[in-house]
PAZA-477447 format. One record per residue (C-alpha): chain; x, y, z. Coordinates in pm, 1 decimal. Example, Ala and Ser with C-alpha at 12.3 -4.5 7.8 and 13.67 -1.06 7.14 Angstrom:
<recs>
<rec mol="A" u="1230.0" v="-450.0" w="780.0"/>
<rec mol="A" u="1367.0" v="-106.0" w="714.0"/>
</recs>
This chain:
<recs>
<rec mol="A" u="11661.5" v="9121.4" w="2991.9"/>
<rec mol="A" u="11858.9" v="9153.9" w="3307.1"/>
<rec mol="A" u="11562.6" v="9409.5" w="3414.2"/>
<rec mol="A" u="11240.3" v="9274.8" w="3379.6"/>
<rec mol="A" u="10979.1" v="9566.0" w="3370.5"/>
<rec mol="A" u="10755.9" v="9363.9" w="3606.4"/>
<rec mol="A" u="10972.2" v="9293.8" w="3830.9"/>
<rec mol="A" u="11102.8" v="9658.2" w="3972.1"/>
<rec mol="A" u="10795.0" v="9782.8" w="4047.9"/>
<rec mol="A" u="10740.5" v="9508.0" w="4339.5"/>
<rec mol="A" u="11037.4" v="9564.8" w="4466.2"/>
<rec mol="A" u="10975.4" v="9855.5" w="4525.6"/>
<rec mol="A" u="10647.6" v="9803.7" w="4673.5"/>
<rec mol="A" u="10774.6" v="9552.2" w="4927.7"/>
<rec mol="A" u="11038.0" v="9799.9" w="4985.6"/>
<rec mol="A" u="10787.8" v="10044.8" w="5070.2"/>
<rec mol="A" u="10524.4" v="9805.8" w="5220.4"/>
<rec mol="A" u="10852.3" v="9687.7" w="5512.9"/>
<rec mol="A" u="10946.2" v="10089.7" w="5511.4"/>
<rec mol="A" u="10595.5" v="10143.9" w="5577.5"/>
<rec mol="A" u="10569.1" v="9845.7" w="5864.2"/>
<rec mol="A" u="10936.9" v="9918.1" w="6025.9"/>
<rec mol="A" u="10725.6" v="10325.5" w="6087.5"/>
<rec mol="A" u="10427.1" v="10130.0" w="6263.9"/>
<rec mol="A" u="10609.8" v="9912.1" w="6446.0"/>
<rec mol="A" u="10881.1" v="10181.9" w="6582.8"/>
<rec mol="A" u="10534.4" v="10389.9" w="6655.5"/>
<rec mol="A" u="10428.8" v="10090.8" w="6921.5"/>
<rec mol="A" u="10480.0" v="10105.6" w="7278.1"/>
<rec mol="A" u="10532.8" v="9792.8" w="7500.0"/>
<rec mol="A" u="10425.3" v="9937.5" w="7832.0"/>
<rec mol="A" u="10364.6" v="9721.4" w="8162.0"/>
<rec mol="A" u="10033.6" v="9691.1" w="8313.8"/>
<rec mol="A" u="10089.7" v="9960.0" w="8573.9"/>
<rec mol="A" u="10354.2" v="10207.9" w="8580.0"/>
<rec mol="A" u="10594.0" v="10135.7" w="8873.1"/>
<rec mol="A" u="10699.0" v="10564.1" w="8889.0"/>
<rec mol="A" u="10718.2" v="10764.6" w="9110.4"/>
<rec mol="A" u="10334.7" v="10879.0" w="9152.7"/>
<rec mol="A" u="10240.6" v="10538.5" w="9061.4"/>
<rec mol="A" u="10411.9" v="10438.1" w="9433.4"/>
<rec mol="A" u="10277.8" v="10778.6" w="9631.1"/>
<rec mol="A" u="9926.6" v="10746.6" w="9498.5"/>
<rec mol="A" u="9972.8" v="10405.5" w="9658.1"/>
<rec mol="A" u="10119.6" v="10513.5" w="9976.8"/>
<rec mol="A" u="9802.9" v="10788.1" w="9990.7"/>
<rec mol="A" u="9545.1" v="10498.6" w="10068.1"/>
<rec mol="A" u="9330.0" v="10435.4" w="10364.2"/>
<rec mol="A" u="9199.7" v="10118.6" w="10456.7"/>
<rec mol="A" u="8907.2" v="9990.3" w="10595.6"/>
<rec mol="A" u="8911.0" v="9821.8" w="10951.7"/>
<rec mol="A" u="8962.8" v="9475.5" w="10990.1"/>
<rec mol="A" u="8693.7" v="9226.0" w="11164.4"/>
<rec mol="A" u="8945.1" v="8944.1" w="11187.3"/>
<rec mol="A" u="9275.4" v="8763.1" w="11210.0"/>
<rec mol="A" u="9241.1" v="8702.3" w="10768.7"/>
<rec mol="A" u="9166.6" v="9026.8" w="10718.7"/>
<rec mol="A" u="9397.4" v="9216.0" w="10954.4"/>
<rec mol="A" u="9642.0" v="9019.2" w="10787.6"/>
<rec mol="A" u="9556.7" v="9105.0" w="10422.7"/>
<rec mol="A" u="9508.3" v="9486.8" w="10570.3"/>
<rec mol="A" u="9854.8" v="9472.1" w="10726.1"/>
<rec mol="A" u="9997.6" v="9324.6" w="10419.5"/>
<rec mol="A" u="9860.1" v="9536.5" w="10225.0"/>
<rec mol="A" u="9930.9" v="9906.9" w="10377.6"/>
<rec mol="A" u="10347.8" v="9726.3" w="10413.7"/>
<rec mol="A" u="10271.4" v="9659.8" w="9970.4"/>
<rec mol="A" u="10130.3" v="10008.6" w="9920.7"/>
<rec mol="A" u="10281.8" v="10275.3" w="10186.3"/>
<rec mol="A" u="10692.8" v="10167.1" w="10173.1"/>
<rec mol="A" u="10663.7" v="10026.3" w="10560.5"/>
<rec mol="A" u="10558.4" v="10407.4" w="10663.8"/>
<rec mol="A" u="10197.8" v="10294.4" w="10758.1"/>
<rec mol="A" u="9893.2" v="10461.8" w="10701.8"/>
<rec mol="A" u="9874.8" v="10815.9" w="10540.9"/>
<rec mol="A" u="9759.0" v="11124.9" w="10760.5"/>
<rec mol="A" u="9584.9" v="11263.1" w="10483.3"/>
<rec mol="A" u="9427.3" v="10968.8" w="10227.3"/>
<rec mol="A" u="9311.8" v="11050.5" w="9870.5"/>
<rec mol="A" u="9182.7" v="10701.9" w="9854.9"/>
<rec mol="A" u="8999.9" v="10472.0" w="10055.8"/>
<rec mol="A" u="8976.9" v="10094.5" w="10012.9"/>
<rec mol="A" u="8673.3" v="9894.9" w="10147.9"/>
<rec mol="A" u="8806.1" v="9534.2" w="10248.6"/>
<rec mol="A" u="8544.6" v="9218.3" w="10278.2"/>
<rec mol="A" u="8775.9" v="8949.1" w="10394.9"/>
<rec mol="A" u="8627.7" v="8597.1" w="10446.8"/>
<rec mol="A" u="8873.2" v="8264.2" w="10478.1"/>
<rec mol="A" u="8710.0" v="7874.4" w="10423.1"/>
<rec mol="A" u="8881.1" v="7585.1" w="10493.1"/>
<rec mol="A" u="8766.4" v="7252.2" w="10322.5"/>
<rec mol="A" u="8892.5" v="6907.3" w="10412.6"/>
<rec mol="A" u="8991.0" v="6697.3" w="10137.4"/>
<rec mol="A" u="9173.5" v="6319.4" w="10088.1"/>
<rec mol="A" u="8898.2" v="6171.0" w="10353.1"/>
<rec mol="A" u="9041.9" v="5848.4" w="10511.5"/>
<rec mol="A" u="8778.9" v="5635.1" w="10494.9"/>
<rec mol="A" u="8866.2" v="5408.0" w="10745.3"/>
<rec mol="A" u="8853.6" v="5736.4" w="11044.9"/>
<rec mol="A" u="8642.1" v="5929.9" w="10787.2"/>
<rec mol="A" u="8933.3" v="6277.8" w="10926.6"/>
<rec mol="A" u="9057.9" v="6459.3" w="10578.6"/>
<rec mol="A" u="9409.4" v="6436.3" w="10592.8"/>
<rec mol="A" u="9467.8" v="6805.2" w="10303.0"/>
<rec mol="A" u="9281.9" v="7079.7" w="10361.2"/>
<rec mol="A" u="9205.0" v="7342.5" w="10157.0"/>
<rec mol="A" u="9250.9" v="7709.3" w="10276.9"/>
<rec mol="A" u="9039.7" v="7977.7" w="10028.8"/>
<rec mol="A" u="9014.4" v="8372.0" w="10136.6"/>
<rec mol="A" u="8862.3" v="8559.6" w="9909.5"/>
<rec mol="A" u="8818.9" v="8918.5" w="9934.3"/>
<rec mol="A" u="8560.0" v="9194.7" w="9823.9"/>
<rec mol="A" u="8684.0" v="9532.6" w="9763.7"/>
<rec mol="A" u="8609.0" v="9870.5" w="9619.4"/>
<rec mol="A" u="8848.2" v="10195.1" w="9593.2"/>
<rec mol="A" u="8725.1" v="10498.0" w="9612.4"/>
<rec mol="A" u="8840.6" v="10863.4" w="9576.8"/>
<rec mol="A" u="8813.4" v="11100.2" w="9946.8"/>
<rec mol="A" u="8780.0" v="11367.2" w="9789.6"/>
<rec mol="A" u="8467.6" v="11292.2" w="9540.2"/>
<rec mol="A" u="8357.6" v="10954.2" w="9675.0"/>
<rec mol="A" u="8452.5" v="10846.3" w="9342.0"/>
<rec mol="A" u="8446.7" v="10452.7" w="9309.1"/>
<rec mol="A" u="8725.6" v="10385.7" w="9122.7"/>
<rec mol="A" u="8746.2" v="10047.1" w="9092.1"/>
<rec mol="A" u="8514.2" v="9742.7" w="9278.6"/>
<rec mol="A" u="8649.7" v="9374.5" w="9303.1"/>
<rec mol="A" u="8674.3" v="9006.1" w="9408.5"/>
<rec mol="A" u="8991.3" v="8835.0" w="9384.6"/>
<rec mol="A" u="9028.2" v="8465.4" w="9555.5"/>
<rec mol="A" u="9313.6" v="8260.2" w="9700.3"/>
<rec mol="A" u="9335.4" v="7857.1" w="9733.8"/>
<rec mol="A" u="9650.3" v="7757.0" w="9984.9"/>
<rec mol="A" u="9684.2" v="7383.4" w="10048.8"/>
<rec mol="A" u="9780.3" v="7237.7" w="10381.7"/>
<rec mol="A" u="9818.3" v="6931.9" w="10527.7"/>
<rec mol="A" u="9699.3" v="6783.6" w="10837.9"/>
<rec mol="A" u="9883.6" v="6616.4" w="11069.6"/>
<rec mol="A" u="9827.3" v="6371.9" w="11365.4"/>
<rec mol="A" u="9852.6" v="6604.7" w="11662.3"/>
<rec mol="A" u="9507.4" v="6866.5" w="11714.3"/>
<rec mol="A" u="9800.4" v="7172.5" w="11729.7"/>
<rec mol="A" u="9997.2" v="7070.2" w="11485.8"/>
<rec mol="A" u="9686.4" v="7091.0" w="11238.0"/>
<rec mol="A" u="9579.5" v="7427.7" w="11397.6"/>
<rec mol="A" u="9945.9" v="7568.9" w="11365.4"/>
<rec mol="A" u="9946.0" v="7450.7" w="10986.3"/>
<rec mol="A" u="9564.1" v="7533.7" w="10902.9"/>
<rec mol="A" u="9712.5" v="7917.8" w="11038.3"/>
<rec mol="A" u="10018.8" v="7921.6" w="10856.9"/>
<rec mol="A" u="9786.2" v="7846.7" w="10486.3"/>
<rec mol="A" u="9550.6" v="8138.4" w="10556.0"/>
<rec mol="A" u="9901.2" v="8382.1" w="10615.4"/>
<rec mol="A" u="10072.7" v="8241.8" w="10261.7"/>
<rec mol="A" u="9736.5" v="8345.2" w="10114.2"/>
<rec mol="A" u="9664.2" v="8628.5" w="10233.0"/>
<rec mol="A" u="9949.7" v="8762.1" w="10126.4"/>
<rec mol="A" u="9923.5" v="8598.7" w="9772.4"/>
<rec mol="A" u="9577.4" v="8777.4" w="9806.0"/>
<rec mol="A" u="9719.7" v="9107.0" w="9917.2"/>
<rec mol="A" u="9918.0" v="9098.0" w="9644.3"/>
<rec mol="A" u="9698.9" v="9056.0" w="9370.5"/>
<rec mol="A" u="9491.7" v="9334.4" w="9569.0"/>
<rec mol="A" u="9772.2" v="9583.3" w="9521.2"/>
<rec mol="A" u="9849.7" v="9499.2" w="9179.3"/>
<rec mol="A" u="9527.1" v="9608.5" w="9098.2"/>
<rec mol="A" u="9490.1" v="9881.1" w="9330.5"/>
<rec mol="A" u="9834.4" v="10049.4" w="9119.6"/>
<rec mol="A" u="9652.2" v="9919.8" w="8753.9"/>
<rec mol="A" u="9407.5" v="10179.9" w="8862.0"/>
<rec mol="A" u="9607.3" v="10432.6" w="8936.0"/>
<rec mol="A" u="9911.0" v="10410.7" w="8762.0"/>
<rec mol="A" u="9729.5" v="10533.1" w="8471.8"/>
</recs>
């Protein structure tokens, strides 16, 4: 009675199921959203960016050039072009009731961008990204202006990182 006729096929079935699942899982690959390979870095280094209209847009543009070009600047013969439109907005929050002045603020930097292939003007990606940076307003006016500028710079760096990730995702395929 040690060999039950109903238990042997169940063991074989479970063994076959386990074997099938292990083969299926072995065929799966886990990869990042974009491969940071030499080809991806080369494609990112072949991007030209549109001219900037204001200081914050120039900060985003410069960060993108540095991150995608590896510090070498823009290419002489670009294969891709990014049209970049950046806007910055400052909103006061935490109003002080007695003087009706804001003690803190929120800097919002947003960008609309379009990645095109230069050879045939094909749009590969169009996107919108937005970053919020918080700032405290000191009592001195110059310190307040400097705090706002620092918040804009922080937001511009973060925005450039997000856009670079989007570009790498498209060009790394």
